[in-house]
N, C-alpha and C positions, 0 to 999 in steps of 0.2 A: 716377341709376340707382336703381331701386326694389329691394325685397327679392326679388321674383319673379325679376328679372333676375339678381341675385346667386346665387340658388338654382340657376338654370338653368346659369350658368357653372360652379358647383361640381360639379353632376352631370355636365356635359359633360366637365370636366377629369378626374373620376374614371373615366369610361368610356374616356377617352383613355389612361389608365394601363394598361388591360388589354392584355396581349400579344395579338397577332393570333390569330384563330381557328385559324390553321394551325399554331400552335406545338405541338410534340410533347413530351409529358412524357418526361423523360430524367434519368438520374443523372449524365450527363456535365456538366462545368462549362463553360458557355458564356461565362463572365466575370461580373464584378461586376454584380449586379442584372439578369441576363439569363436567369435560370433558371426564371422563372414560366411559366405556361401558361394557356390559355383558361379563364375562370371565376374566376381569382384577381384579387384587388385589391391593387395595389402601394401600399405606404406608404413614401414616401421622405422622410427627415429633411432639413430645410433650415435650421433655426434661425430667427432668430439666437440664441434661448435654448438651454438644454440639457434642459429638462424634457420627459420622455416624454409626459406627460398633456396638455400644452398643444397644442391643435389647430393653432394658427397656426405651430407649429414644424415642421409636416409639409406637404408639398406637397398642396394640395387642402383643407387646413384641418381634417382629421380625424385623431385619434390612434388607433392600433390598440388594441383592448381584447379582453376575453374573448369578445366577440361575433364575433370574426374567426377563430375556431378552424378553420373549414372553408375559409376563402378568403384569409386575410391573408398578404402577402408583404412583409416589412419589410426596407428597405435603408437603411444608414447610410453615406454617402459619405465619402471621404477628407477630413480636416480638420474633421469634425464630432464633437462629444462629446455623448452622450445619457446622461441620468441618470433611472432609474426610482426614484421616491421611496419611502420606507418604506411598506409595505403595499399598494402598487400592484401590479397584475397584468395580464398579457395572454396570450392563447392564440392562436397563429397557425399557419400552415402551415410557414413557413420564415423564417429571418433571414439577412441577408448583411451582414457588417461589413467594409468595405473597408480596404485598407492605409492607415494614417494616421488611421483613425477609432477612437473609443473608445466603449464601452458599460459603464455601471456599474449594478448592481442593488443598491440599498441594503438595509438590514436588513428582512427580511420581504417584500421585493419578489419577485415570481415571474414568470418568463417561460418559456413552454412552446412548443416548436416541434413540431407534431404531424403533419407531412407524411408521406405514405406513403414509406417508405425505398426502395422499389423504383423510384420515379419522381422523387424530390425530395430534395435535400440542402441543409442549412444550412451557410453558410461563415463562419468567423471567419478572415479572410485574413491571410497573412504581413504583418507590419507593423501589425496591429491590436492593440488592447488591450481585453480584457474582464475586468472585475473584479466579483465578486459576494460579498456577505455575506448574500444572500437565497437564492433557489432558481432554478437554471437547469436546463433539461431538456426534457421532452416525450417522446413516443413516436417522434419522428423521428430522423434521423441528422444529427449535427453533425460537420463536419471543421474542426479547430482548427489553423491553421498559424501563428498569431501568439502573443502573450503572454496567458496567463490567470492571474488572481490570485484564488485561492479563500480567502476569509477567514471568520472566525466572529466575530460580535458577541455579547457576553455576554448580550444580552437575547433572542436568538432563534437558532434553528437555521439552519445554512447547508447546502445540499444540492445534489447532482445527483440528479434525481428524474424518474421517468417520468410520473407523474400527480399532480395536486393531492390528496394523501391527507389523511386526518383527522389530528388532533393526535397520535394514537398512531403515525403514520407507517405504519400498516398499512391498505392499501386493501382493500375488501371482497372483491374477486375477484383472483386471480392472473392475470398476463398470460401468454398462450401463448408458448412459445419462439419467438423472432424478433420478437415484438411489443414488446419492451422498448425503452426509449430507449437511444441509443448515441452516445457522444462519442469521436471518435478524435483523439488528439494526434498530428499528422502528423510527418514527419521533421524539419521545421523548428519545430514547435510546442513551447512550454514552458508547463507547468502548475505553478505554485507554490502550495503549501498554506501559508499564512502563519501565523506565530505573532503573536497580538495579545494585548492585555491580557486576563487571565482567560480565555485561550484554552482551550476544552474540546473542541475537535475539530470536524470536519465530517463529513457523512453522505453515503454512497453508498447511496441508498435506492430502494425500490419497483422492485427487480430491474434497476436501471440498470447498463449495461455501459460500462466505460471501457477503451479500448484505447490503449496508449502506444507509438508508434513513435519519438517524440522524447524529451522529458525531463519527468519528474514529480519534483519536489523537495518534500520535507516539511521545513519549517524549524523550528528550535528544538525546543520540546516539543509542537508541534502533532501531531495524529494524524488518520487517516481511520478512521471507524467504518463497516464494511461490513455493511449489513443482509443478512439471509438472502435468497438469490436474486440478489444483485448480483455483479459480477465486475470484476476488474482484470486485464488481459492485457498483458504486456510482450512486444512483437513485434519481429522484424527490420524494418529500415526498408524502405520501398517502393523507393526509388531504388537503394539499395546494401544488399542483405541481409547483407553482411558486417558492417554496423553495426547496432546493436540499440537498442531503446527501453530507457530506464534509469529506475529508481526510486532516488533518492538521498536519504539521510537527512542533511540539513545540520544536525545537532544530535542530540537524543535523542528524536525523535518515533517513532511506531509506526503499524502498521496492525492493527486488531483487530476482533473481532466487534461488530456493532451490534445492531439490532432482530432478535429471533429469530422464527421461524415454524414451526408444526408441519407446514405443507404445502409448505415450500420448503427446498431444500438450503442448507447453510451457505454464506455468501459465500466466493468463491474468488479466489485470486491465482495466475495462471498465469505462471510465469517463463520466458518464451522470449527474454528479454533480459538485463538485468543489474540486480542489487540492490547498492547500494554505501552505505558509510558513510564519507564523506570528512571528517566533523568531528563533534564532540561528545565528552563525557567519560564518559557513562553508556551504558546499553543501549538499543538500538532493537530492537523485536520485531515479527515477522510472526506474528500469532495468528489466522489465518483458515485456511480449507482451502487449503493450499499445494500447488501442482503445478508441475512443471518439465518443460520440453521439452528436446530435444537442444541447443538454442542458448542455454539459460539458464545463468547463472553468477552469482557474487557476489564482492565484495571489501570488505575492512574495513581502512581506513587507521588509524583510532583508535577507542578505546572498544570496545563489544561489539555484535555483530549476532547476534540469536537467530532461527533459522529452525525451523519445525516439523520433526520427525524423519520425517515421512511420505515425503519425497523427498530423499535425500541430495544435497547440492549442493556441488560443488567450489568452494572459496572461497579467493581470494588474501588471505592474512592478513599484514599488515605487522608490523614489530617492535613488540612490546608490545600489539598489538591482539588481540581475542578473537572467535572464532566459537563459537556455542553452539546447543544445542537447548533448548526449554523452552516451557511454556505462559505465558499472560499473565494476571496477577492484577489486575483492575480498571484504572481510569484511571491512566495512567502506565506500565502494562504491566511489572510486576515479574515476571521469570521465576520460576517455581515448579514444584514437582511436585505431583501429586495422583493420585487413584485411576485416572483415565482416561489419564493420561500419567505413570507413576510414576518415570521415569528422565529426568534432564536431564544434559547433558554440555557442558562448555566446554573449549576449547583456546586458550591464550594463547601467541602466538609469543614467542620469547626477545627480550628487550630489546636484545641485541647483534646480532640478525640483520639484516644490512644490506638484504637484498632480500625478506625474507618467504618464504612458501612456500604452495603450494596444499594446502589441508586439506579432507578429506572425512570427515564423521562419519556413521557408520551404526549405528543401534541395531538389531542383528541379531535374527533369530528363532532363532538357533542354540541348541543345548543346551550349557550350560556344565557345569563340574564339579559334582558333588553338593553341595548346600548353597549354590549361588550365589544371590545376591539376585534376579538377573534374567539375561536372555540377555546374551552378551558384547557389549560396545561395541567397534566396529572403527573405529580412526582411521587413515586413510591420509594420507601426506604425499608430495607430488610436488615435485621440485626440492630444492635444497640447503637444509638447515636448519642454520643456524649456532648452535651452543650451546657453553656451558662448564658446568663442574660447579656454578658459582654463578649462572649465568644460563641456566637450562634452560627448555625449554617447560613450561607448567603445564597439566596435565590435571585438571579438577575434575569429580567425579561426585556427583550428588545423587540420593538415593533416598527415595521416599515411605515414611512410617512403616509402611504396610501390608506392604512388602517385608521389613521387619525381623522381622515377627511369626513366632515359632517358630524363629528362627535363633540364639537364645541371646545376643543382643546386649544387654548391660547397660550398656555404656559405649563411647565412641568407640574406645578402644584395643583393643576386641574385633573391630574391623573391619579386615580385611586385603585387599590387592589382589593378584590373580594376573594374570600377563601371558603370552601365547603369541605367539611370533614367527610371521611369515607365511612359514614354510618347511615343506616336506613332513615329516610325522612329528613336528612340534613339539608339546609339551604345555604346559599351564599351569604356571608357576613363580611361587612367592610372591615379592613384592617387599619388600625390607627397608626399614627406616626411614631417613630423611634424617639428616644430622648438622648440626643447627641450620640447617636449610633448604638445605643443600648436598648434592649427590650424593656418597656415599663413593667413595674411590679404587677403581677397578676395577669399579665398577657403572655401569649405564646409566640406572637409574631408582631412585626411592625414594619412600616415602610420607612426606609432611610431617606429622608428628604434633603439631606445635604447635597449641595450642588454637584459634587463629584460623583454622586451615586444615583441620583434620579434627575434626569434632564431631558430636554429636547435639544438635539444637536443643531447648532446655529447654521445659517446659510453661508457662513464663512469658514466652517470647520475645515481643517487641513485635509481630511479624508472626504472627498466629494460625495462618495456613496452614503456617508452618514448624514448628510445635511437633511434636516427636517424629520429624521427618525427619532424615536423616543426610547429611553432606557429607564427602567424602574427597578430599584433594588429593595428586596425584602430580607429582613433578618428574622430567622425563625428557629424554633426548637422542635417543630413538628411539620409534617408534610401532608399534602392532599391535593385538591384541585384548586386552580387559581385562575382568575380572569382580571382584566383591566377595563375600567369604565371611567366615565366622567365623574369627578368627585361630587358633583351636584346631584347625581342620581341616588335613589334610595332603594 
């Protein structure tokens, strides 16, 4: 058999892969590797190796490349494992990874699915595994019903990205609304953001849209950096809207701002599902544009969860766990106050509380008594809150140094807290001091004036952003509205 005969067989085979001319473009799923249409070239992996770039591993002897952006349809059947090596890339119309198949994108490898979302969808099917420490994305739609592992190698960024942008991660032109890439973690899908050695986070970039109807878990100290224009949406499940998509912090990871842009809105997280913190000992922080729908909620089993104060969120807080508001300061997301968000609030449930309680923190815009540092903070608690005088709930208020200006505050003992009950005609009443950390007999609240709990951070504090800020701690068995004022006021 001569070379011309081989070439003829190869071309004939390629033509045989094309779906029949009668195939109609559709977003409906016709089954594994059955969603292409006329004009597309199917690339189906066959092995026996695992290398993406080896032509003989693909039926027909050709591997998909960047040249297939307008026509490539990649199929990976059950039982096959494919690895895109470091630095390799391919741009295709769609990908289809069947149950029992796996796809891995090594560091700096890039795979983009750019099919028109109105007629074509990529599928990562239930029972499949897709792992990447490179870049996955494209301007097309991806439905992920299997397991996804999103990792970061210390040597290169890892991203969900709409287009192959420059090193700055800022493409020259913004995408029109609806033209961004979109990945949906379906009801059965699980996306794990993994902690690896020297993990510094992964990026949701170039306006990429991530919808979660299943499970998104951020492990350890890993975090997601959301570039401006990007979005994460937690949504009710498709099959049973009573169940919702969840963002879980399995450790002390966070979600915070990534690459900024003067022409795009801040990255947003829309909570129409659940945000939870089932493990960890420190704080996990949401530090992006946070929005909540009617179906959104949160729960904290251990440690601290900090949510922006823009949208109050009822949160189930278990014994000794903490819900808070606060900004994020740098990698690691340390909650702090600053001029743009000068008040931070945290509520720690009592350690003796067996069932926890639903807590909602609202930084109101109401007018407080004359001399108040800021508007009243309203803490609502639904459900039974089990407390004792020595194991009370802990309310911590943080104030930026600018709020203290002109208030006559020269030391921490000059700061006092006033409380107003949620009853008609109630007025603000000053709260007395604790007795060595315990609530005095006959009282429901007290200010813990021990140096570690109520203080003004010194100008030599190791955290520069803290210097001159004030912290006040209240121990309480009840909740309502709270303000801070100079102790000399009445």
